[in-house]
C-alpha positions as CSV (number, residue, x, y, z in Angstrom):
1,M,-17.6,-42.7,-42.2
2,S,-19.8,-41.2,-44.4
3,D,-22.4,-40.1,-42.1
4,C,-20.1,-38.2,-39.5
5,I,-20.3,-34.8,-40.3
6,F,-16.7,-34.0,-39.2
7,C,-15.1,-36.8,-41.5
8,R,-17.2,-34.8,-44.6
9,I,-15.5,-31.7,-42.9
10,I,-11.7,-33.5,-42.8
11,A,-12.5,-34.8,-47.0
12,G,-13.6,-31.5,-48.0
13,E,-17.4,-32.4,-48.5
14,I,-18.9,-29.9,-46.1
15,P,-17.0,-26.3,-46.2
16,S,-15.4,-25.0,-42.9
17,Q,-13.0,-22.4,-42.0
18,K,-9.7,-24.3,-41.2
19,V,-7.1,-22.3,-39.1
20,Y,-4.8,-25.4,-39.1
21,E,-4.1,-28.7,-41.1
22,D,-1.4,-31.4,-40.8
23,E,-1.4,-35.3,-41.8
24,K,-2.8,-35.9,-38.5
25,M,-5.2,-33.3,-38.0
26,I,-7.2,-30.3,-38.6
27,A,-8.4,-27.2,-36.6
28,I,-11.5,-25.3,-37.4
29,K,-13.3,-22.6,-36.3
30,D,-16.7,-23.5,-34.4
31,V,-19.9,-22.8,-36.3
32,A,-21.6,-21.9,-32.7
33,P,-18.7,-20.4,-30.8
34,A,-19.2,-20.2,-27.2
35,A,-16.0,-17.3,-27.0
36,P,-14.5,-15.2,-29.5
37,V,-11.9,-17.8,-29.8
38,H,-13.5,-21.4,-30.7
39,V,-11.5,-23.7,-32.6
40,L,-12.0,-27.6,-32.8
41,L,-8.7,-30.5,-33.4
42,L,-10.3,-32.9,-35.1
43,P,-8.1,-36.1,-35.8
44,K,-8.6,-37.2,-39.4
45,Q,-8.8,-40.9,-38.5
46,H,-12.4,-41.7,-37.2
47,Y,-12.6,-42.1,-33.5
48,D,-16.0,-42.1,-31.7
49,N,-14.7,-40.4,-28.7
50,I,-11.6,-40.0,-26.6
51,M,-12.4,-43.5,-24.9
52,T,-11.7,-45.1,-28.8
53,A,-8.8,-43.0,-29.8
54,D,-5.1,-43.9,-29.9
55,P,-3.8,-42.3,-27.3
56,E,-0.6,-41.5,-29.3
57,L,-2.9,-39.7,-31.4
58,V,-4.7,-37.6,-28.4
59,K,-0.9,-36.9,-27.1
60,Y,0.1,-35.4,-30.6
61,M,-2.9,-33.2,-30.9
62,L,-2.8,-32.1,-27.4
63,G,0.5,-31.0,-28.5
64,K,-0.5,-28.8,-31.2
65,V,-2.8,-26.5,-28.3
66,E,0.4,-24.0,-27.6
67,T,1.0,-23.9,-31.4
68,L,-2.8,-23.1,-31.9
69,A,-3.2,-20.8,-28.5
70,T,-0.5,-18.7,-29.7
71,Q,-1.4,-18.4,-33.5
72,L,-5.1,-17.4,-32.1
73,G,-3.7,-14.9,-29.3
74,V,-5.1,-16.9,-26.5
75,K,-1.7,-18.3,-25.0
76,E,-0.8,-15.3,-22.7
77,K,-4.3,-14.7,-21.3
78,G,-5.5,-17.9,-21.0
79,F,-8.1,-20.5,-22.5
80,R,-9.8,-23.3,-21.9
81,I,-9.4,-27.0,-23.5
82,V,-12.4,-29.3,-23.5
83,I,-13.1,-32.9,-24.4
84,N,-16.9,-34.2,-24.2
85,T,-17.3,-37.9,-24.1
86,G,-20.8,-39.4,-24.2
87,K,-24.3,-37.7,-24.3
88,E,-24.0,-37.2,-20.4
89,G,-20.7,-35.7,-20.9
90,G,-22.3,-33.1,-23.4
91,Q,-20.7,-35.0,-26.9
92,S,-23.3,-33.7,-29.5
93,V,-20.6,-35.3,-32.7
94,N,-19.5,-39.2,-32.2
95,H,-16.0,-38.1,-33.7
96,L,-13.5,-36.8,-31.2
97,H,-13.0,-33.4,-31.0
98,I,-10.9,-30.9,-28.8
99,H,-12.3,-27.4,-28.0
100,L,-9.6,-24.8,-27.7
101,I,-11.9,-22.0,-26.2
102,G,-10.9,-18.4,-24.8
103,G,-10.7,-14.8,-26.2
104,K,-12.9,-13.8,-22.9
105,E,-12.9,-14.5,-19.2
106,L,-14.5,-18.1,-18.9
107,G,-16.9,-19.1,-15.9
108,W,-16.6,-22.1,-13.6
109,P,-18.4,-24.5,-13.7
110,P,-18.9,-24.4,-17.5
111,C,-22.7,-25.8,-17.1
């Protein structure tokens, strides 16, 4: 989708700080991090949100969390995974993305 910022990042049209890439997804540093570690896991195929995504792809992406948490140094102390869906759910970009957030103690509730 030409108007989707994440599709443009995936296509290399907009620069990003990649921390991981394979044939199905990329992980990039968030430009407005909520914690010292804040990366976004993006499927290379466009899906508006988790409700429209291929469940096997979501499973695949979640399967990469341990590798990324280890690589980013948050596996042992803890981290948070967030998937915002829809406007009221806090989704600001209509392209499925998974936040991996850590590197500090995170409060609850998150809002």
